[in-house]
A tleap script that builds the chain and sets N, CA, C and O, in Angstrom:
source leaprc.protein.ff14SB
mol = sequence {
  NMET ASP GLN GLN PHE GLU ASP GLY LEU ARG
  MET ARG ARG GLN VAL MET GLY GLU ALA PHE
  VAL ALA GLN ALA PHE GLY LYS ALA ASP ALA
  PHE THR ALA PRO LEU GLN GLU PHE LEU THR
  ARG ASN ALA TRP GLY THR VAL TRP CYS ARG
  ASP GLY LEU ASP LEU LYS THR ARG SER LEU
  VAL THR LEU ALA MET LEU THR ALA LEU GLY
  ARG ALA HIE GLU LEU ARG GLY HIE VAL ARG
  GLY ALA VAL ASN ASN GLY ALA GLY MET GLU
  GLU ILE ARG GLU VAL LEU LEU HIE ALA SER
  VAL TYR CYS GLY MET PRO LEU ALA VAL GLU
  ALA PHE ARG ALA ALA GLN GLU VAL LEU ALA
  GLU MET GLY GLN ILE ALA ALA ALA ASP GLN
  GLY GLU LEU CPRO
}
set mol.1.N position { -18.433 65.802 100.211 }
set mol.1.CA position { -18.948 66.241 101.207 }
set mol.1.C position { -20.678 66.877 100.694 }
set mol.1.O position { -21.215 66.662 99.607 }
set mol.2.N position { -21.266 67.699 101.886 }
set mol.2.CA position { -21.872 68.793 102.174 }
set mol.2.C position { -21.186 70.052 102.459 }
set mol.2.O position { -19.998 70.205 102.742 }
set mol.3.N position { -22.039 70.867 102.352 }
set mol.3.CA position { -21.444 72.319 103.226 }
set mol.3.C position { -20.920 72.069 104.443 }
set mol.3.O position { -19.750 71.718 104.597 }
set mol.4.N position { -21.883 72.261 105.537 }
set mol.4.CA position { -21.156 71.810 106.910 }
set mol.4.C position { -20.077 71.522 106.680 }
set mol.4.O position { -19.116 72.290 106.732 }
set mol.5.N position { -20.051 70.090 106.318 }
set mol.5.CA position { -18.486 69.307 105.713 }
set mol.5.C position { -17.038 70.500 105.810 }
set mol.5.O position { -16.070 70.793 106.512 }
set mol.6.N position { -17.703 70.841 104.641 }
set mol.6.CA position { -16.385 72.100 104.130 }
set mol.6.C position { -15.919 72.651 105.430 }
set mol.6.O position { -15.032 72.581 106.281 }
set mol.7.N position { -17.004 73.227 105.098 }
set mol.7.CA position { -17.186 74.481 106.179 }
set mol.7.C position { -16.685 74.395 107.256 }
set mol.7.O position { -16.329 75.468 107.744 }
set mol.8.N position { -16.427 73.034 108.134 }
set mol.8.CA position { -15.393 71.979 109.517 }
set mol.8.C position { -14.089 72.169 109.108 }
set mol.8.O position { -13.126 72.739 109.618 }
set mol.9.N position { -14.265 71.574 108.088 }
set mol.9.CA position { -13.158 70.867 107.442 }
set mol.9.C position { -11.926 72.690 107.183 }
set mol.9.O position { -10.711 72.884 107.230 }
set mol.10.N position { -12.962 73.463 106.967 }
set mol.10.CA position { -12.137 74.215 106.132 }
set mol.10.C position { -11.372 75.217 107.854 }
set mol.10.O position { -10.186 75.457 108.080 }
set mol.11.N position { -12.496 75.539 108.664 }
set mol.11.CA position { -11.891 75.822 109.773 }
set mol.11.C position { -11.648 74.810 110.581 }
set mol.11.O position { -12.214 75.140 111.624 }
set mol.12.N position { -11.142 73.755 110.749 }
set mol.12.CA position { -10.506 72.658 111.098 }
set mol.12.C position { -8.895 73.001 110.587 }
set mol.12.O position { -8.188 73.268 111.559 }
set mol.13.N position { -8.446 73.031 109.781 }
set mol.13.CA position { -6.857 73.674 109.460 }
set mol.13.C position { -7.507 75.029 109.741 }
set mol.13.O position { -8.226 75.216 110.723 }
set mol.14.N position { -7.405 75.360 109.419 }
set mol.14.CA position { -6.956 77.132 110.471 }
set mol.14.C position { -6.905 77.311 111.506 }
set mol.14.O position { -6.383 78.318 111.984 }
set mol.15.N position { -7.795 75.753 112.637 }
set mol.15.CA position { -7.646 76.655 113.640 }
set mol.15.C position { -6.019 75.444 113.803 }
set mol.15.O position { -4.910 75.954 113.640 }
set mol.16.N position { -6.178 73.495 114.212 }
set mol.16.CA position { -5.626 73.523 113.879 }
set mol.16.C position { -4.069 73.162 113.596 }
set mol.16.O position { -3.254 72.619 114.341 }
set mol.17.N position { -3.911 73.700 112.122 }
set mol.17.CA position { -3.306 73.244 111.503 }
set mol.17.C position { -3.612 72.086 109.953 }
set mol.17.O position { -3.668 70.866 110.108 }
set mol.18.N position { -3.701 72.440 109.205 }
set mol.18.CA position { -3.406 71.212 108.118 }
set mol.18.C position { -2.634 70.296 108.756 }
set mol.18.O position { -3.243 69.552 109.525 }
set mol.19.N position { -1.269 70.116 108.634 }
set mol.19.CA position { -0.770 68.903 109.490 }
set mol.19.C position { -1.601 67.503 110.339 }
set mol.19.O position { -1.441 66.293 110.497 }
set mol.20.N position { -2.418 68.435 110.671 }
set mol.20.CA position { -3.066 68.023 111.781 }
set mol.20.C position { -3.849 67.080 111.551 }
set mol.20.O position { -3.850 65.875 111.804 }
set mol.21.N position { -4.615 67.880 110.963 }
set mol.21.CA position { -5.965 67.730 110.072 }
set mol.21.C position { -5.359 67.082 109.143 }
set mol.21.O position { -5.877 67.167 108.029 }
set mol.22.N position { -4.576 66.560 109.226 }
set mol.22.CA position { -4.296 65.391 107.161 }
set mol.22.C position { -3.987 64.179 108.693 }
set mol.22.O position { -4.886 63.357 108.873 }
set mol.23.N position { -3.390 64.158 109.179 }
set mol.23.CA position { -3.179 62.777 110.168 }
set mol.23.C position { -4.328 62.483 110.511 }
set mol.23.O position { -5.074 61.713 109.905 }
set mol.24.N position { -4.580 63.102 111.566 }
set mol.24.CA position { -6.698 62.895 112.084 }
set mol.24.C position { -6.618 62.372 111.038 }
set mol.24.O position { -5.757 61.528 110.790 }
set mol.25.N position { -7.715 62.862 110.006 }
set mol.25.CA position { -7.519 61.860 108.543 }
set mol.25.C position { -6.850 60.390 108.377 }
set mol.25.O position { -7.398 59.289 108.329 }
set mol.26.N position { -5.451 60.752 108.304 }
set mol.26.CA position { -4.782 59.974 107.280 }
set mol.26.C position { -4.660 58.534 108.269 }
set mol.26.O position { -4.575 57.338 107.989 }
set mol.27.N position { -4.701 59.378 109.687 }
set mol.27.CA position { -4.612 57.595 111.034 }
set mol.27.C position { -6.046 56.474 110.571 }
set mol.27.O position { -6.020 55.268 110.325 }
set mol.28.N position { -6.935 57.208 110.582 }
set mol.28.CA position { -8.350 57.256 109.908 }
set mol.28.C position { -8.440 55.532 109.377 }
set mol.28.O position { -7.471 55.066 108.776 }
set mol.29.N position { -9.503 54.782 109.618 }
set mol.29.CA position { -9.281 53.598 108.646 }
set mol.29.C position { -10.878 53.509 108.692 }
set mol.29.O position { -11.336 54.623 108.942 }
set mol.30.N position { -11.814 52.590 108.538 }
set mol.30.CA position { -12.824 52.250 108.001 }
set mol.30.C position { -14.191 52.689 109.358 }
set mol.30.O position { -15.349 53.106 109.383 }
set mol.31.N position { -13.044 52.233 110.387 }
set mol.31.CA position { -14.007 51.783 112.182 }
set mol.31.C position { -14.305 53.461 112.130 }
set mol.31.O position { -15.400 54.018 112.201 }
set mol.32.N position { -12.926 54.089 111.978 }
set mol.32.CA position { -13.017 55.542 113.209 }
set mol.32.C position { -13.410 56.693 112.132 }
set mol.32.O position { -13.873 57.781 112.477 }
set mol.33.N position { -13.105 56.221 110.433 }
set mol.33.CA position { -13.412 57.086 109.435 }
set mol.33.C position { -14.971 58.110 110.084 }
set mol.33.O position { -15.098 59.307 109.826 }
set mol.34.N position { -15.861 57.411 110.811 }
set mol.34.CA position { -17.242 58.235 110.674 }
set mol.34.C position { -16.583 59.393 112.082 }
set mol.34.O position { -16.750 60.602 112.243 }
set mol.35.N position { -16.172 58.845 112.523 }
set mol.35.CA position { -15.676 59.699 113.871 }
set mol.35.C position { -15.191 60.810 113.643 }
set mol.35.O position { -15.337 61.732 114.445 }
set mol.36.N position { -14.372 60.974 112.260 }
set mol.36.CA position { -13.910 61.988 111.720 }
set mol.36.C position { -14.317 63.218 111.421 }
set mol.36.O position { -14.133 64.367 111.824 }
set mol.37.N position { -15.304 62.304 110.084 }
set mol.37.CA position { -15.879 63.130 109.406 }
set mol.37.C position { -16.948 63.482 110.511 }
set mol.37.O position { -17.284 64.473 109.863 }
set mol.38.N position { -18.144 63.564 112.100 }
set mol.38.CA position { -18.160 63.820 112.158 }
set mol.38.C position { -18.381 65.217 113.417 }
set mol.38.O position { -19.145 66.048 113.908 }
set mol.39.N position { -16.920 64.578 113.395 }
set mol.39.CA position { -16.445 65.922 114.562 }
set mol.39.C position { -16.081 66.750 114.180 }
set mol.39.O position { -15.782 67.792 114.763 }
set mol.40.N position { -15.956 66.259 112.129 }
set mol.40.CA position { -14.804 68.077 111.602 }
set mol.40.C position { -16.708 68.284 110.859 }
set mol.40.O position { -16.533 69.043 109.906 }
set mol.41.N position { -17.894 68.024 110.908 }
set mol.41.CA position { -19.578 68.461 110.514 }
set mol.41.C position { -19.742 69.443 111.514 }
set mol.41.O position { -19.803 70.665 111.385 }
set mol.42.N position { -19.813 68.661 112.652 }
set mol.42.CA position { -20.780 68.307 114.065 }
set mol.42.C position { -19.386 70.188 114.888 }
set mol.42.O position { -19.536 71.389 115.113 }
set mol.43.N position { -18.647 69.491 114.944 }
set mol.43.CA position { -17.523 70.277 116.175 }
set mol.43.C position { -17.231 71.693 115.568 }
set mol.43.O position { -17.449 72.830 115.984 }
set mol.44.N position { -16.461 71.028 114.044 }
set mol.44.CA position { -16.277 72.400 113.654 }
set mol.44.C position { -16.599 72.995 112.249 }
set mol.44.O position { -15.867 73.585 111.454 }
set mol.45.N position { -18.021 72.633 112.179 }
set mol.45.CA position { -18.233 72.733 110.770 }
set mol.45.C position { -20.029 74.004 111.072 }
set mol.45.O position { -20.580 74.989 110.579 }
set mol.46.N position { -20.210 72.875 112.339 }
set mol.46.CA position { -21.630 73.929 113.322 }
set mol.46.C position { -21.559 74.855 114.841 }
set mol.46.O position { -22.280 75.820 115.090 }
set mol.47.N position { -20.568 74.317 115.692 }
set mol.47.CA position { -20.366 75.717 117.076 }
set mol.47.C position { -18.784 75.275 115.989 }
set mol.47.O position { -18.837 74.573 114.979 }
set mol.48.N position { -18.093 75.619 116.298 }
set mol.48.CA position { -16.401 76.365 115.540 }
set mol.48.C position { -16.975 77.672 114.844 }
set mol.48.O position { -16.724 78.788 115.300 }
set mol.49.N position { -17.842 77.456 113.593 }
set mol.49.CA position { -18.271 77.877 112.775 }
set mol.49.C position { -19.125 79.258 113.460 }
set mol.49.O position { -18.883 80.242 112.762 }
set mol.50.N position { -19.924 79.549 114.465 }
set mol.50.CA position { -20.874 79.945 114.670 }
set mol.50.C position { -19.769 81.401 114.603 }
set mol.50.O position { -18.556 81.447 114.397 }
set mol.51.N position { -21.145 82.914 114.972 }
set mol.51.CA position { -20.585 84.444 115.070 }
set mol.51.C position { -20.207 84.806 116.632 }
set mol.51.O position { -19.316 85.573 116.997 }
set mol.52.N position { -20.990 84.158 117.345 }
set mol.52.CA position { -21.134 84.939 119.013 }
set mol.52.C position { -19.835 84.985 119.825 }
set mol.52.O position { -19.582 85.617 120.851 }
set mol.53.N position { -18.912 83.971 118.943 }
set mol.53.CA position { -17.224 84.120 120.118 }
set mol.53.C position { -16.463 84.126 118.609 }
set mol.53.O position { -16.879 83.675 117.542 }
set mol.54.N position { -15.456 84.663 118.856 }
set mol.54.CA position { -13.780 85.064 118.271 }
set mol.54.C position { -13.161 84.267 118.518 }
set mol.54.O position { -13.082 83.700 119.607 }
set mol.55.N position { -12.339 83.957 117.136 }
set mol.55.CA position { -11.537 81.583 117.121 }
set mol.55.C position { -10.724 81.315 118.860 }
set mol.55.O position { -10.912 80.404 119.666 }
set mol.56.N position { -9.851 82.471 118.933 }
set mol.56.CA position { -9.498 83.305 119.945 }
set mol.56.C position { -9.918 83.024 121.149 }
set mol.56.O position { -9.236 82.280 121.855 }
set mol.57.N position { -11.135 83.571 121.620 }
set mol.57.CA position { -11.745 83.406 122.874 }
set mol.57.C position { -12.378 81.601 123.143 }
set mol.57.O position { -12.494 80.850 124.112 }
set mol.58.N position { -12.636 81.539 121.776 }
set mol.58.CA position { -13.064 79.599 122.205 }
set mol.58.C position { -11.994 78.963 121.928 }
set mol.58.O position { -12.128 77.745 122.046 }
set mol.59.N position { -10.824 79.362 121.555 }
set mol.59.CA position { -9.137 79.242 121.994 }
set mol.59.C position { -8.932 78.801 123.046 }
set mol.59.O position { -8.198 77.919 123.491 }
set mol.60.N position { -9.936 79.759 123.604 }
set mol.60.CA position { -8.856 79.762 125.431 }
set mol.60.C position { -10.187 78.986 125.829 }
set mol.60.O position { -10.202 78.075 126.657 }
set mol.61.N position { -11.048 79.345 125.301 }
set mol.61.CA position { -12.254 78.309 126.759 }
set mol.61.C position { -11.929 77.096 125.979 }
set mol.61.O position { -10.775 77.145 126.404 }
set mol.62.N position { -11.913 76.109 125.261 }
set mol.62.CA position { -11.749 74.513 125.163 }
set mol.62.C position { -10.069 74.562 125.578 }
set mol.62.O position { -9.524 73.512 125.238 }
set mol.63.N position { -9.066 75.607 126.280 }
set mol.63.CA position { -7.825 75.254 126.468 }
set mol.63.C position { -8.505 75.166 128.007 }
set mol.63.O position { -8.027 74.189 128.584 }
set mol.64.N position { -9.701 76.057 129.041 }
set mol.64.CA position { -10.399 75.694 130.401 }
set mol.64.C position { -10.930 74.405 130.680 }
set mol.64.O position { -10.777 73.782 131.730 }
set mol.65.N position { -11.510 74.075 129.760 }
set mol.65.CA position { -12.323 72.743 129.381 }
set mol.65.C position { -11.162 71.539 129.186 }
set mol.65.O position { -10.678 70.816 130.056 }
set mol.66.N position { -10.969 71.564 128.187 }
set mol.66.CA position { -9.018 70.470 128.684 }
set mol.66.C position { -8.577 70.686 129.417 }
set mol.66.O position { -7.726 69.798 129.459 }
set mol.67.N position { -8.413 71.325 130.279 }
set mol.67.CA position { -7.794 70.931 131.798 }
set mol.67.C position { -8.814 70.759 132.639 }
set mol.67.O position { -8.341 70.364 133.705 }
set mol.68.N position { -9.760 70.838 132.690 }
set mol.68.CA position { -10.714 70.760 133.763 }
set mol.68.C position { -11.199 69.364 133.449 }
set mol.68.O position { -11.786 68.722 134.320 }
set mol.69.N position { -10.925 68.733 131.934 }
set mol.69.CA position { -11.215 66.952 131.876 }
set mol.69.C position { -10.066 66.287 131.726 }
set mol.69.O position { -10.233 65.184 131.204 }
set mol.70.N position { -9.001 66.544 131.983 }
set mol.70.CA position { -7.496 66.139 131.833 }
set mol.70.C position { -7.000 65.178 130.778 }
set mol.70.O position { -6.324 64.150 130.751 }
set mol.71.N position { -7.720 66.075 129.798 }
set mol.71.CA position { -7.656 66.007 128.376 }
set mol.71.C position { -5.656 66.300 127.720 }
set mol.71.O position { -5.281 66.815 126.667 }
set mol.72.N position { -5.129 65.931 128.446 }
set mol.72.CA position { -3.114 66.246 127.833 }
set mol.72.C position { -3.802 66.337 126.902 }
set mol.72.O position { -4.744 67.130 126.895 }
set mol.73.N position { -3.666 65.965 126.414 }
set mol.73.CA position { -3.828 65.077 124.745 }
set mol.73.C position { -4.701 66.557 123.523 }
set mol.73.O position { -4.617 67.285 122.534 }
set mol.74.N position { -5.400 66.131 124.592 }
set mol.74.CA position { -6.366 67.021 123.396 }
set mol.74.C position { -5.428 68.647 122.830 }
set mol.74.O position { -4.942 69.479 122.064 }
set mol.75.N position { -5.850 67.942 124.226 }
set mol.75.CA position { -4.892 69.802 125.162 }
set mol.75.C position { -3.898 70.871 124.525 }
set mol.75.O position { -3.698 72.029 124.158 }
set mol.76.N position { -3.429 69.555 124.684 }
set mol.76.CA position { -2.095 70.217 122.596 }
set mol.76.C position { -1.890 70.291 122.026 }
set mol.76.O position { -0.838 70.694 121.530 }
set mol.77.N position { -3.055 69.834 121.567 }
set mol.77.CA position { -3.892 69.747 119.637 }
set mol.77.C position { -4.186 71.388 119.769 }
set mol.77.O position { -4.097 72.213 118.860 }
set mol.78.N position { -4.547 71.616 121.110 }
set mol.78.CA position { -6.078 72.837 121.584 }
set mol.78.C position { -4.386 74.048 121.819 }
set mol.78.O position { -4.404 75.099 121.178 }
set mol.79.N position { -3.627 73.868 122.358 }
set mol.79.CA position { -2.387 74.894 122.721 }
set mol.79.C position { -2.047 75.287 120.737 }
set mol.79.O position { -2.452 76.320 120.205 }
set mol.80.N position { -1.623 74.699 120.339 }
set mol.80.CA position { -1.427 75.341 119.385 }
set mol.80.C position { -2.733 75.604 118.372 }
set mol.80.O position { -2.439 76.138 117.302 }
set mol.81.N position { -4.027 75.314 118.575 }
set mol.81.CA position { -4.637 76.530 117.625 }
set mol.81.C position { -4.823 77.735 118.239 }
set mol.81.O position { -5.238 78.791 117.762 }
set mol.82.N position { -4.194 77.253 120.226 }
set mol.82.CA position { -4.799 78.976 120.607 }
set mol.82.C position { -3.830 79.814 120.028 }
set mol.82.O position { -4.161 80.661 119.198 }
set mol.83.N position { -2.634 79.655 120.397 }
set mol.83.CA position { -1.375 80.418 119.292 }
set mol.83.C position { -2.055 80.468 117.820 }
set mol.83.O position { -2.210 81.674 117.631 }
set mol.84.N position { -2.510 79.822 116.749 }
set mol.84.CA position { -2.699 80.146 115.204 }
set mol.84.C position { -4.139 80.663 115.345 }
set mol.84.O position { -5.102 80.453 114.607 }
set mol.85.N position { -4.045 81.473 116.600 }
set mol.85.CA position { -6.116 82.478 117.016 }
set mol.85.C position { -4.907 83.282 117.266 }
set mol.85.O position { -4.914 84.505 117.128 }
set mol.86.N position { -4.327 82.909 117.471 }
set mol.86.CA position { -3.897 84.665 118.151 }
set mol.86.C position { -3.701 84.934 119.714 }
set mol.86.O position { -3.600 86.037 120.251 }
set mol.87.N position { -3.675 83.852 120.237 }
set mol.87.CA position { -3.572 83.729 121.803 }
set mol.87.C position { -1.866 83.958 122.096 }
set mol.87.O position { -1.252 83.861 121.034 }
set mol.88.N position { -1.073 84.203 123.138 }
set mol.88.CA position { -0.114 84.242 123.384 }
set mol.88.C position { 0.253 83.521 124.224 }
set mol.88.O position { -0.546 82.814 124.837 }
set mol.89.N position { 1.494 83.516 124.458 }
set mol.89.CA position { 1.708 82.365 125.832 }
set mol.89.C position { 1.514 83.032 127.287 }
set mol.89.O position { 1.648 82.367 128.314 }
set mol.90.N position { 1.168 84.480 127.287 }
set mol.90.CA position { 0.972 84.627 128.536 }
set mol.90.C position { -0.933 84.932 129.192 }
set mol.90.O position { -1.105 85.040 130.407 }
set mol.91.N position { -2.110 85.026 128.250 }
set mol.91.CA position { -2.675 83.900 127.804 }
set mol.91.C position { -3.194 83.191 128.273 }
set mol.91.O position { -3.834 83.412 129.301 }
set mol.92.N position { -3.103 81.774 127.551 }
set mol.92.CA position { -2.879 80.410 127.917 }
set mol.92.C position { -2.660 80.506 129.568 }
set mol.92.O position { -3.439 80.374 130.512 }
set mol.93.N position { -1.276 80.788 129.475 }
set mol.93.CA position { -0.580 80.222 131.223 }
set mol.93.C position { -1.946 81.217 131.884 }
set mol.93.O position { -2.423 80.474 132.741 }
set mol.94.N position { -2.679 82.377 131.881 }
set mol.94.CA position { -4.082 82.887 132.786 }
set mol.94.C position { -5.203 81.284 132.207 }
set mol.94.O position { -5.424 80.217 132.779 }
set mol.95.N position { -5.533 81.680 131.244 }
set mol.95.CA position { -6.317 80.434 130.908 }
set mol.95.C position { -5.730 78.654 132.470 }
set mol.95.O position { -6.512 77.926 133.082 }
set mol.96.N position { -4.871 78.655 132.492 }
set mol.96.CA position { -4.139 77.709 132.872 }
set mol.96.C position { -4.500 77.400 134.024 }
set mol.96.O position { -5.238 76.501 134.427 }
set mol.97.N position { -3.375 78.994 135.062 }
set mol.97.CA position { -3.727 79.733 135.676 }
set mol.97.C position { -4.767 79.719 136.867 }
set mol.97.O position { -4.863 79.481 138.071 }
set mol.98.N position { -5.643 80.215 135.509 }
set mol.98.CA position { -8.075 80.780 136.291 }
set mol.98.C position { -7.774 79.018 136.424 }
set mol.98.O position { -7.079 78.582 137.342 }
set mol.99.N position { -8.370 78.155 135.432 }
set mol.99.CA position { -9.176 76.572 136.033 }
set mol.99.C position { -7.851 75.638 137.015 }
set mol.99.O position { -7.817 74.417 137.171 }
set mol.100.N position { -6.666 76.863 137.667 }
set mol.100.CA position { -6.216 75.317 138.241 }
set mol.100.C position { -7.776 75.720 140.029 }
set mol.100.O position { -8.529 74.969 140.647 }
set mol.101.N position { -7.528 77.012 140.097 }
set mol.101.CA position { -8.905 76.905 141.109 }
set mol.101.C position { -10.455 76.553 141.342 }
set mol.101.O position { -11.312 76.715 142.210 }
set mol.102.N position { -10.323 75.987 140.084 }
set mol.102.CA position { -11.920 75.330 139.966 }
set mol.102.C position { -12.062 73.893 139.947 }
set mol.102.O position { -13.135 73.364 140.235 }
set mol.103.N position { -10.549 72.924 139.468 }
set mol.103.CA position { -10.285 72.153 138.118 }
set mol.103.C position { -9.415 71.647 139.605 }
set mol.103.O position { -9.934 70.626 140.055 }
set mol.104.N position { -8.696 71.943 140.111 }
set mol.104.CA position { -7.371 71.398 141.494 }
set mol.104.C position { -6.205 71.409 140.893 }
set mol.104.O position { -6.422 71.354 139.682 }
set mol.105.N position { -4.728 71.465 141.179 }
set mol.105.CA position { -3.899 71.819 141.330 }
set mol.105.C position { -2.769 70.558 140.160 }
set mol.105.O position { -2.069 70.699 139.157 }
set mol.106.N position { -3.425 68.688 141.622 }
set mol.106.CA position { -2.888 67.949 139.942 }
set mol.106.C position { -3.315 68.249 137.950 }
set mol.106.O position { -2.608 68.241 136.942 }
set mol.107.N position { -4.638 68.454 138.165 }
set mol.107.CA position { -5.217 68.615 137.015 }
set mol.107.C position { -3.943 70.035 135.987 }
set mol.107.O position { -3.236 69.929 134.984 }
set mol.108.N position { -4.155 70.859 136.671 }
set mol.108.CA position { -3.501 71.960 136.741 }
set mol.108.C position { -1.577 71.883 135.915 }
set mol.108.O position { -1.024 72.080 134.833 }
set mol.109.N position { -1.238 71.459 137.358 }
set mol.109.CA position { -0.073 70.916 136.483 }
set mol.109.C position { 0.895 69.987 135.312 }
set mol.109.O position { 2.006 69.959 134.784 }
set mol.110.N position { -1.096 68.917 135.379 }
set mol.110.CA position { -0.705 67.856 133.196 }
set mol.110.C position { -0.993 68.648 132.671 }
set mol.110.O position { -0.915 68.351 131.479 }
set mol.111.N position { -1.622 70.466 132.914 }
set mol.111.CA position { -2.105 71.615 131.602 }
set mol.111.C position { -0.608 71.505 131.415 }
set mol.111.O position { 0.311 71.040 130.742 }
set mol.112.N position { -1.078 72.465 132.777 }
set mol.112.CA position { 0.664 73.132 132.208 }
set mol.112.C position { 2.055 72.643 131.650 }
set mol.112.O position { 2.971 73.437 131.435 }
set mol.113.N position { 2.155 71.297 131.431 }
set mol.113.CA position { 3.179 70.446 132.010 }
set mol.113.C position { 2.865 70.128 129.313 }
set mol.113.O position { 3.583 70.085 128.314 }
set mol.114.N position { 2.008 70.074 129.518 }
set mol.114.CA position { 1.452 69.717 127.976 }
set mol.114.C position { 1.715 71.512 127.647 }
set mol.114.O position { 2.891 71.838 127.480 }
set mol.115.N position { 1.110 72.138 127.598 }
set mol.115.CA position { 0.611 73.785 127.457 }
set mol.115.C position { 2.221 74.174 127.259 }
set mol.115.O position { 2.408 74.827 126.232 }
set mol.116.N position { 3.379 73.909 128.017 }
set mol.116.CA position { 5.140 74.238 127.569 }
set mol.116.C position { 5.224 73.551 127.259 }
set mol.116.O position { 4.009 73.697 127.126 }
set mol.117.N position { 5.568 72.127 126.644 }
set mol.117.CA position { 5.455 71.081 126.249 }
set mol.117.C position { 6.022 71.898 124.357 }
set mol.117.O position { 7.070 72.334 123.881 }
set mol.118.N position { 4.329 71.670 123.782 }
set mol.118.CA position { 3.559 72.208 122.389 }
set mol.118.C position { 4.624 73.613 122.309 }
set mol.118.O position { 5.603 73.646 121.564 }
set mol.119.N position { 4.105 75.058 123.488 }
set mol.119.CA position { 5.064 76.310 123.017 }
set mol.119.C position { 6.530 76.466 123.846 }
set mol.119.O position { 6.971 77.414 124.495 }
set mol.120.N position { 6.994 75.377 123.602 }
set mol.120.CA position { 8.418 75.577 123.389 }
set mol.120.C position { 8.659 74.775 122.259 }
set mol.120.O position { 9.872 74.624 122.116 }
set mol.121.N position { 7.747 73.983 121.071 }
set mol.121.CA position { 8.511 73.955 120.283 }
set mol.121.C position { 8.322 74.496 118.888 }
set mol.121.O position { 9.029 74.338 117.892 }
set mol.122.N position { 6.837 75.395 119.104 }
set mol.122.CA position { 6.194 77.068 118.097 }
set mol.122.C position { 7.766 77.168 118.957 }
set mol.122.O position { 8.235 76.031 118.986 }
set mol.123.N position { 8.468 77.926 119.481 }
set mol.123.CA position { 9.180 79.479 119.444 }
set mol.123.C position { 8.974 80.270 120.353 }
set mol.123.O position { 9.641 81.280 120.581 }
set mol.124.N position { 7.303 79.586 121.420 }
set mol.124.CA position { 6.705 80.725 122.308 }
set mol.124.C position { 7.561 80.648 123.280 }
set mol.124.O position { 7.471 81.655 123.983 }
set mol.125.N position { 8.638 79.652 123.780 }
set mol.125.CA position { 9.692 79.694 125.154 }
set mol.125.C position { 10.174 79.627 124.761 }
set mol.125.O position { 10.096 78.644 124.024 }
set mol.126.N position { 11.827 80.826 124.566 }
set mol.126.CA position { 12.406 80.368 125.277 }
set mol.126.C position { 13.555 79.754 125.030 }
set mol.126.O position { 13.573 79.917 123.810 }
set mol.127.N position { 14.264 79.330 125.204 }
set mol.127.CA position { 15.076 76.908 125.670 }
set mol.127.C position { 15.083 78.250 127.604 }
set mol.127.O position { 14.421 77.899 128.580 }
set mol.128.N position { 15.931 79.566 127.616 }
set mol.128.CA position { 16.404 79.337 128.639 }
set mol.128.C position { 15.347 79.798 130.510 }
set mol.128.O position { 15.736 79.972 131.664 }
set mol.129.N position { 13.759 79.823 129.730 }
set mol.129.CA position { 12.970 79.885 129.921 }
set mol.129.C position { 11.667 78.604 130.090 }
set mol.129.O position { 10.447 78.711 130.216 }
set mol.130.N position { 12.757 77.170 130.009 }
set mol.130.CA position { 11.666 76.134 130.139 }
set mol.130.C position { 12.484 75.229 130.981 }
set mol.130.O position { 13.456 74.535 130.683 }
set mol.131.N position { 11.955 75.375 131.930 }
set mol.131.CA position { 11.954 73.981 134.149 }
set mol.131.C position { 11.126 73.332 133.625 }
set mol.131.O position { 10.345 73.386 132.675 }
set mol.132.N position { 11.526 72.471 134.684 }
set mol.132.CA position { 10.058 71.505 134.360 }
set mol.132.C position { 9.864 72.075 135.881 }
set mol.132.O position { 10.546 72.406 136.851 }
set mol.133.N position { 8.453 71.975 135.458 }
set mol.133.CA position { 7.530 71.919 137.127 }
set mol.133.C position { 7.697 71.306 137.650 }
set mol.133.O position { 7.967 70.225 137.128 }
set mol.134.N position { 7.701 71.422 139.629 }
set mol.134.CA position { 8.419 70.571 140.759 }
set mol.134.C position { 7.773 69.099 140.356 }
set mol.134.O position { 8.072 68.096 141.004 }
savepdb mol mol.pdb
quit
């Protein structure tokens, strides 16, 4: 593969984790493999490798955008990435709260549920602190 793909693969593994990337490529077939290659080369090898923002900031911006788009599935992966990039539970919570004002409560509630699930799996939320959202 080319250097842009290799840089993207390295960045994607760093942010999302080796298991996530292996699963994404492992599930790819003849139809979806070009999409995985495109995402890795262009999103990860170009945008995520730029110098303008640090990785934690990129992750937090991504959480806000995925919240606004209502993409809970993708948000789960990027919550894990945000933690991998040094974001704490409080920072993630504040981004989701901030997004709620601009994109609406139903989207924010869904984002909180998704983030809570991942943060609990990662041991970022104590068992006693895991309550169901109303």
